[in-house]
N, C-alpha and C positions, 0 to 999 in steps of 0.2 A: 615386493609388489607396490606400486605407487597408489596414491589416493584415488585417482581416476579409475584404475584398473580394479580396485577394491570395491568402489562404489558401483561400477558397472556389474561387477560379479554379483553383489548383493541385490542390485536393482533387478537383474534377471530371475531372481528367486522369489520375488514379490508377485502378488496377485495383481491383475490389471487395476483393481480398485485401490489397492495400496500404492501402486505406481501413480495413480492420479493424485492420491493424497501427497505424495512426495513432490510432484510437480507444483501443486497448489503451495506447499510449504517453501519450495525454493523461490516461487514467485513472490511470496510474502516477504521472505528475506531480502530478496533484490529490491522489492519496492520500499521496504524499511530503510534499507541503506541509501537509497535514492532520495528519500524524503527527510530523513532525520540527520544526515551528515552536514548539509549546509547550514542547518539551523541549530546545530548543537551548542553554538555559542550564544543563541538568543537567550535573553533573560528578561521575562516581562517585568514591568516595574509598577504598574497600577494593579489594584485588587482586581478590577474587571479583566485586565489582560492576563493575570495569573490564572483566573478561574477559566477563561477561554482556553488558555494554553493547556491546562490540565485536561479539559474536555477533548481537545485535539489530540493530545498524547494517548488518552484512553481509546478513542476512536481508532488511531492507528495501530495500537497494540492489539485491539480486538480483530483487526483485519479489514476494516472499512477502508474502501478505496476512495481517497480524497479526490475531488475534481480539480482539473487545472483551470486556468482562466477561460480558455475557449469552451470547455465543457459547462462551466458556470453560465456563460452567456447563452449557450444552447438551452440549458435547463430553464433559465429565467424566461427566455422567449417562449418556450413551450408552455410554462405555467401561466404566463400572461396572454396566451393566445396570439402572439406577435410573430413577426417575420424573422426568420433567421436563414443564413446562407448555409447551404449543404456542401 
């Protein structure tokens, strides 16, 4: 039996609540691989950069969803009461 078949078989035995947890975990794993792979070679050089990098890594590990550039602009506009394109 292949990995996919084994996973599907075990998936079907889970309660709906546990299936949701599995989906959330898979999304987290996918998100972590998308956000950490390109930056794995990054090495902060200044003390401030090191501290900020550690904070960022803890946030990612805890499951916090980081914003992309567009989302940051939207949030800033909303906080400042400004206009933003939808």
